[in-house]
N, C-alpha and C positions, 0 to 999 in steps of 0.2 A: 860290495853290497850284495846281500843274498837276493836271488831272484824269487819273485812270488810265483807260485804254481798257478797256472791258468786253469779255471774250472769250466770255461765255456766249451761246448762241443765244437768240433772242427767246423761244421757247417755254420754254426752260430757265429763263430769268430769271423769267418769269411764274409757272412752277410753283414756283420757289424761294420765291416770295413770296405765293403765293395759296392753296396747298393747306392750286393749285390748287385764294375766296368767300368805325320805332323804336317798339319797345315792349318792355315788361318783364313777365315772368311768372315765378313761382316754379317750380322744377323739378317739384315734386310735382304741382302743378295742371296744368302743361302736358302732362305725360305720362301722366295717369291713364287716358285713353282708349287710349293705346298699350299700357299694361300689360294691360288687359282683352283687347285683341286678341292679344297675345302668349300669354296664358294659354289663349285659345281655340284657338290654333294648336298648343299643346303643344310649343313649341319648346324643345329641350334644349341646343343649343349644343355647343361643344367640351367634352368631359368626360374621355375616356380618352386619356392621354398617348401611348400607342402608336398609337392610331387617328389622332390629330392629326399625329403625326410621319409616319406613312405617307401621309396626305393631303398634307402639306406637301412631302414628298420628291418625289412625283409631280408636284405643281403647279409647284414651282420648276424641276424638270428641263425641263418643257414651256415655261414662260414665259421662263426664262433663254435658252433657245435662240431663242425667237421674237423677243426684244428684244435679242439679242446682248450679254447681260450676262455678264461673266466671274465675278463673285463677289457673294454676297449673304448677309446674316444674317436670322434670323427668330426672333422671340420671341412666344410666346402665353402669357397668364396667365388663370387663372379662379379666382375665390374665393380670391385670395391665394396661389395655387400656380402655379409655372411648369410648364406642360405641354410646351413646346418651347423650346429655346434652342440653336440650332445654326447652323452656317454651311454654305453651298453654294458650290462652285466655288472660284475662286482670288482671294485678295487681291492677289496679284501673279502674273499668268499667266506672265510671262517667267521668273520665279524659281521657279515651281511652289510658291508659298506658299499654303496653303489658308486660306479664311475660317473662323474659329471664334468662340466667344463672347467672346474677348478681342481680336478685330480692331477697330481704331479706325476710325471713319468720321467725316467732317464732317457734322453733322446739319442744317446750314443753318438755315432758318427755324423748325425745331422748337424752336430756342433761344427763340423768342418765348414759348412756354408756360412755360418756366423763368423768364423775365423777369417775366411776368405774375404768377406765383406769388410771386416776390420782392416785387413791389409789394403783393400781398395780405397777405404776412407783415407788411409795414410798416403796412398798414391794421389788421391784427389787433393790432399793438403800439400803435396810436393815434398813429403818427407821420405818417401820410398820410391825407388825406380824398380819396376818389375824385372828389368833386364840387366840389372847390375849384380855383381857377385854378392850373394846373400850374406857373406861374412861381414860385409860393411855394416850390417844391421844387427849383429849378434853379440855386440859388446865384448869381443875378444874370443868368443867360442870358435874353434877351428873345426872344419869338417874334413875328415880324411877323403882324399880325392886322387884316384889313380889315373884319371882320364886326360888331364891337362886342359879340360874345358871347364870354366867356372860354372858353379851351380847358381841358378837365379830363382827368385820367387815365382817367376812365370813357370819355370819347370816344376817347382814344388806344388803350385796350385793346380797344375794340370796332371799331377801324378806321374811325372816323367823325370824324377830326380836322378834315377840310375843307382839308387842305394842297393847294396847287396842284401841287406837284411832289414827291410823297412818296418818290421814289427818288433824289433828287439827292444824298443823303448816303451812298449805297451804293457803296463802292469794293471791288473785288477785283483781285488780281493776284499773280503769283509773288513780286514784289518785297516784298510785305508779310509773307511767312512769317517772315523773320528780323528785320524791323524791329519797334520798339516805338513806338507813337504813342498817347498817352493820350487819353481822351475830352475832358479839359480842353484839351489842345493842339489836338485836332481841331476842337472847337466854337469855339475862338478864331480859327481860320484859315479856316473854311468857313461860307458863308452857309446859313442855314436856309430851308426853303420858307416860303411865306406862307399863312396861313389865309384862303382866299377864299370858302369856303362855310361857312355857320353850323355850328359843331361839333355833331355829333349828327344832322345832317340826312340824310346818305346814306353808305352804305358805300363806301369806296375803300381797297383794300389799301395798307398804309402801313408802310414800313420806318423812316422817320424817327421816327414816333411811338414805336416800341419802343426805338429808340436813346435817345430822351429819357426814356422810362420807366425804363430802366436807370440813366440818369444821375440821375434823381430818387431812386432807391433809394440810390445812392451818397451823395448830399447829405443825404437825410433820416436815413440810418443813421449817417453819419459814417465809413463804411468803404468803401474802394475796391471797386468792383463785383466784381472778380475775387476779392478776399479775402472779400467778402460771400458770394459763391456757394460758395466753398470751405467756409466756416465754417457757413453757415446752410442750405445745400442739399445739396451733395455729401457732406460729412462725415456729417451725420445720416442720410443715405440710404445710406451706405457705398458711394458711387459713387467708387471709388478710381482709376478710369481715365477720369474725365471732367474737363473743364476748359473755361473760356472762352478759353483760349489754347492754341495748338498747341505744347505743350512738347516739347523734344527727345526725351524718353523715350516720349512718345505718338506723335510723328512716326515713330519707328522701327517702331511696330506699325500704322501707318496703311495702309489698303488703297490700292493704286495707283489712279490716276484714268485713265479711258479716255473717248475721244470716241465719237461714234455709229458710226464704222467699226471700232472696236476698237483704235485706235491709242492708245498711252499718251500722256498729257499731264501737264504739271507740276502739282504741288500749288500751289494758290493760297491766299493769305492775305487778310485783310480790313483795312480802315482805317476807324475806329480799331482797334487791335489787339484790344482787348476790346470786342466789338460785341454789345450786348444784343439786337440784331435778328437775329444769325445766326452767331456765332463758336464755338459749343460743339462739342467733339469728344467722342465717347463710344463705348461698346461695347455689344454685346447683353447682356452680364452686368450692366452698370450700368443700362441702360434697363429691364431686367426689374424692378429695384427701384423705379424711377420709376413704372412702370405699376402695381405693387402698391400703392404709396402713393396713386396716383390713384384706384384702385378701393376703397381702404379709407378714403375720406373724409378724406384728409390725414394719416393715421397710418402709421407704419412701425416695426415691431418695438416696438410699444407707445408710441412717441414721437409727439407731435403736431408735424408739420412745418408745417402750415398748418391753420387752423380749418375745421371742417365747413361753416360758413356760406360761407367763401371758396371752398371746393372746389365747393360747389353753384353759385356764380357762374361758376366755370370751366367747369362742365359744362352749364349751362342757357343756351339761346339768348336773347339780349337784343335783337338786331337782326333784323328780319324785312323781307324784300322784300314779302311778302304773308303773311297769317296761316298759310298752309300752306307757306311758303318761308322757313324760318329761315336766317340767314346767318352770324352770329358770336355767340360767347359773350364773357364778360369775361376770358377766359383765353388769348387768342390763337388759340383753336380756331375752326374754320370748318366749313362743310357742303358742300364742293365735290362730293362723290360722293353727294349726297342721293338721286339717282334710282336708285342701286344699293343703297340701304340696306334695301330690302325692308320698309319700314314701321317699322324700328327707330329709336330715338333714338340717333344716332351722332354723335360729334364727332371731327373730324379735325385733324391738322396735318402738313403735309408741308414739305419743304425741299430745297434744292439748293445745292451748291457745284459749280463746273465739274468734272464727272466723278464726282460723288457725288450720290445721291438718297436721301431718307428719307421715312418716313411713320409716324405713330402713329395708331392707331384706338382709340377708347374707346367701349364700349357699356355705359354705367353701370348700366342696369337689369338687365343680364345678368351684371354683375361680370366682364365679359370685355374684354380689351384685347390688342392686338398691336402690335409695332414691327418695322420692317424698314429696312435700308439696303442699297444696292448701288452698284457702282462704274461706272455710266455715267449718261447724262442722259435715258434713255428714261422713258416713263410706264408701266413694267411694273407699278407699284404699283396702278394702277386695275384692271388685269386680276386681280391677286392679290386685291384687295378684293372684286371681283364674285364670283369663285369661292368665296372664303371665306364670304361672306354667303349665296350660293345653297346652299352645302353645309350650313352650320350654322344658318342662320336664313332658311329659304325663306319666300317670301310667297305667299299664295293669290291667285288672280286677282282683279283689281279691276274694278269696273264702269266702263265708259267714261263720261266726263263728258257732260253735256247742253250743247250749244253754242247760244248765243243769236245772233239776227240783229243786224246792225249797219247802220244807215242811213248814207247818204252824209253827211247833216247831222251825225249824231253822231260820224262818223269824223273830222271836221275837226280836233278838238282833239289827235288823235294824230299827224296828218300833219306831217312835217318832217324835218329833218336833225339827227342826234344824234351827239355825240362822247363817247367813253368818258372818264371823269374820271381815269383812270390811264393806260390804253393809248391815248394821244392819237391814234395812227395808225388806230385802229378807229373808223370813221365809219359810221353806219347810216342808211339812208333808209327812212322808213315812208310808204307811199302808200295809196291806196284804188283798187281795181280790181274791177269785177264783183261788188260786194256784200261784199268782204272787205278787211281791211287786208293789205298786202303789205310784207314786210321784206326788205331787201337790204343786204349789205355786201360788202367785197372778199374775204372769206374763204369765203363759201358762196353757193350759188345763191339766186336770188330765191324766197321762200316765202310761202305764204298763212298768215295767222294766223286762228284761230278763237276766238271770245270765249266764255269761261266766265262771267265777269261783267265789268262795265265797266273794271276795273283788272287783269284777268288774262286772258291769251290763251295759246294753244298753237300752235306751228308744226307743219308737216307731219311732222316727225320726233318729235313728242311732247314737245319741250322747251318749258318755260313762260317767258313774258315778262310781268313784273309792272310796271305803270306806277305812277307816284307823282304825285299832284296837288298843286298849290299851294292855298292857302285859297280863292282865287277860282275853283277848279275847272279851271284850265288845267293841262295836263300839262307837267311840268318834267323828269322823269327816267323811265328804265326800267331794270330789272334783268333780264338774260337768263340764266336758269339752264339751261346747256347743257353736255353732256359733249363735244360735237363741236368746240367752240371755246373753249379755256381763256381766251382774251383777254377774252371777255365776262364771265366769272365773277369777274374781279379787281376789278370796280367797277361802279357805276351808270354809265349814259350820260346825258348832259345834253342837252336840246333847245337847239339853237342858233338865234339870231335871223337869219332869212333875209329880213327886211323891208327891208334896205338897198337903196336905189335910187340910181341915178346919172343926172344930167340928160343925160349924153352916151351912155347905153346905152338903146336903144329896146326896147320890149316885144317887138318882132318880131325882135330880133337873135338869131341862132343861138348867140350866145355868152352870152346873158343868164343862163341857168341856171348855167353854169359860173362866171360872174363872181359870181353870188349865193352860190354854194357857197363859193368861196375867200374871199369877204368875210365870210360868217358864221363861218368857222373862223379868221379873222384871219390868213390866209395872204397874201392880197393885199387891198389896200383902196384908198381914194381916193388920187388923185395930188395933187389940189389942190382944196380946197373940196368941192363935191358932185360932182366929176367923177372918173371912173375913168381917163380917157385911154386908151380901148381900142385905138387905133391907134398909140399912142406906143411907143417902144422901151425896152428895159431894158439895164442893164449886167450884166456877168457876176456882179458882186458882189450886185446886187439879186436876180438870179435864184437865186443860191445861198441867200440869206436866205429866199426864199420856199420853196425846196426843203427846207430844214432844218425850217421850220414844218410843211410838208406831210407830211414823213416822220413827224413826231410822236415822235421818240425823244430830243428835246432835254432831257427831264426825267430822263434816266438819266445818271449821272455819267460823263463822259469821251466819251460817244457823239457829241455835237455836234462836238467838236474833231476827232475821227477822221473823221467824215463830211465836214467841210469840207476836210480834207487830201486825202481820196480824190477828191472831186469836182474840186478844183483840179488834181490830177495827171492827170485823165482827158482833158484837152484840151490841144493844143499852144498855146504862146504865151499861157498864162493871164494875165489882167490884170483885177483887180477893176473897174477903171474903163472897160474896153473894152466896146463894145456886144456883145451876145450874138447869135450866129447861130442859126438854127433847128436846124442839125445839132449845134451845141455843146450846145444845151439838151437835145436828145434823148439825147446821150451822157451828160450829167450825170444825167439821170433813170435811164437804164439802169445807171449805176454804182451807184446806190443800190437799184434794184429787182431787178437781176440776174434778169430774166425769161428764159425760154426761148421760142423761136418756137412759136407755137400750131400744133399738129399738124393742126388742122382748117382752117387758113387759110394758103394759099400766096400770097405777094405778091411782086411784082417792081417794083423801083424803076426808073422810066423816065428820070429826069433825072440830072444829075451830082451827086455828093457826094464828099467826101474819103474816102480809103480807111479812115481811122480812125473814120469815122462810119457807114459803110454798114450794118454788121451791126446797130447799135443802131436805125437808122431802120427797117429791115425787121422787126426783132423787135417793136418797139413797134407798128408798123402791123399785124402779124399778130395782135396782141392788141387791135386797134382803138383804140389810143391815138394818135389823130391829131386835129388841129383840124378844125372843121366845114368849112373851105374846102378841105381835102384829101380828095378823093373817090377811093375805091378801086373800080375797075371790077369787073364780074362775073368777069373772068378774073384778078383779083388785081393788075393793073397800076395804078400810081399815080404822080403827080408830086408831089414834096415841096418844091421850092424850097429846097433844103438850105442854100444859102449866103446866103439873104436874112436880113436882121435880123429877130429875133423881136419880134412885136408883143405888147403886154400882154394883149390879148384871147386871142391864141393861147397865151400862157403859161398863162392861167387854164384853158383847155380841157385842155392837156396835163397840167398838174398835177392838175386835178380828176379826170381819167380815170385817171391813174396812181396817185394816192394817196387818192382819195376812196372812196366807198362802192361803186363799180361792181364787179360780179362779173366776173372775167376768165376766159377759157377755161382757162388754166393757172394754178393757185395757186402 
């Protein structure tokens, strides 16, 4: 089956599936200290409907302008009562249709919380055991598993399945709005990812897990998932304008979709059509009822929708990066905005479809919750959350932590190259300099880490990084809890093996570190036996294969196929079997990177290159993406040998610098 090309921006895709982030504790025990703190602060929260509405009116006026949002809804509930349920701006700016409580939005990955609740309903009914091999509930569907440890629904609902490519089953596109493709048909024609890490070991945000969780509900209940949701969830909650399918009557009330510049864009559907990981559409009116049920321990209008025990599992964190860094619950909820929560126990779930963004926030101890959706792809919701918490649940100043010294000897176990287990393009280098660990990746400047205790550090911006040890004491993973880079928050990063050596690469080679990096990341490896063949040449096809691995987006449905087409079209006389020149390699890199010339670095190419390659060569050189044998003079002049064949060692350097962990002048 042909893969659909994804049209979401990378940030949007991550937000759609992470909101934007192992041990088990009961809710009451985990939060007893927080309760005492809250009482001491005499926090009242939102109480008066008029005050909340006045606050929201001003807040949304400011933030919608800041983030170029045309229309948004906002629902706040407290103690089972709706304080605010209104719309702001336009559902369709061109037609001057305002947003109101009945405007339909695609809620994206907020769907996962509904799917988790459906699973827990089946647990309540005795039809599903969260800790049994999930294949028992999949009607014969087999999951590739290399670990020897069975995958369970508990693992899947806490985003710890261990899948190698958890997004490979995620398809969106306008062509799917009118089509109907069942989960049975989809799973019969599409390969599932493979479990390559022991289930339960580490958090990696996971779309496939929730797709399969919904399929398990369908098979365990004997009712098609769409029908199940209508009968067991939406109807009991009186959610009359909600569906896991974009029905015609709901499409008519759906808010228009807008890109980051405010330009309208088409509505996109999903495949399969009923997607338990992200296909629900809903309104503010309906989501208010969902929030009330959440805050009333699973009950709505006197009816039990799901048991209190199950609801506590949805609201209590089960997976922790460190004891003070909770990550996920058993309900699809996460903790992405932890640093903005002002000490409150808050669970979040956000979601995106192209042109629509959503967020629900639950503060169970305060019986307070809110929901919002808006019609562009910005992260306005983080600003709204910060202002909401600062206004209603302010936090007193906290004492600064005490930092511990770290010796060079003790630092050795942390040092290395790490790759994110979901965002494969995100590679991080951790080194030791002048008494401190240093962290660097391609998205932020190099920063010093200060140690709170041996498995918890803080960077210069105050974001925490938690390490995870193996039983032998070696560091295997880290989790970076940071608001400045959503990519880190979608998964742990795993330490890669850089011990590979080649008999034909000397320790003094200026290419050795680059070759070590691309080998550790399985981008390029041995040519024959224990030899790398550093001065050997590459074909255009071999270089494209390396580029696809280096870019790291091959785990997202349709992206690899699109990348290959774009790269092939970027150079004249493309031929997979032809040797690749240095200028062709640089053009291919620039086709995928789309870098701008660094404003702080003016360079001048001294030798000849074809007209179609000159801009790419100078742009990458201005970003210092050149092989070690290409020297840029103090005046910016350099010779590139553009038409020479590309050597394998040169390819390793260009790829490592362009797609590795190295911070560039321009992001």
